[in-house]
C-alpha positions, 0 to 999 in steps of 0.5 A, a space after each residue: 699520213 698513210 691513206 692505204 697499204 698496197 700489198 703486192 705478191 710475187 705471183 701472177 693472178 689467175 686460177 692456174 697460177 694459183 694452183 701452181 703456186 699452192 703446189 710449189 708452196 707445199 712441195 718446196 716452200 724454201 724455193 717459193 718466190 713469194 714470202 708474202 704469200 707464204 706467211 699470209 696464206 695457208 693451203 686453203 686460203 688467207 690465214 685467219 689471224 692475218 684476215 682479222 688483223 687487216 680488218 682491224 687496221 685503220 687504213 684501207 688495204 689493197 692486194 695485187 698480184 705481180 701482173 696486175 701491179 705492173 699494169 697499174 703501177 708501172 712507175 714502181 716496177 723497179 722494186 723487187 717483189 713481194 713488197 708493200 707500198 703506202 699511199 701518202 697522197 692520191 698520187 704518191 706511193 712509197 715503199 713501206 716494206 721491202 722484199 728483203 724485209 718481207 723475206 725475214 718475217 713471220 706472220 706475227 712479226 709482219 703484223 708487228 712491223 705494220 703496226 710499228 710503221 703505221 705508228 699504231 698503239 700495240 694491241 
């Protein structure tokens, strides 16, 4: 049973990095390296549909940037980012959605995929 979902962006934390990422998404979205950021964030913040979806999930969610993730979870560093991990016990994390999967998704299909993987009833 999934206790928590950990969403990891392929972007570093910090204001300067955030501003650079925003400009990159706007000017060259096809070359932006974080599909998770691209589909869940607009130019001014988290997309409303995504925020509401997350609030309704029956599991805890956590979000980390690449630099934060590598410090907190060095044992998972071999996974390409962005990625989503599920916590199945206090010490166990497993890949929930891979970079390859995330790169193919839109926001509606991401929400559908999370719902399916968590085996939740469709909304």
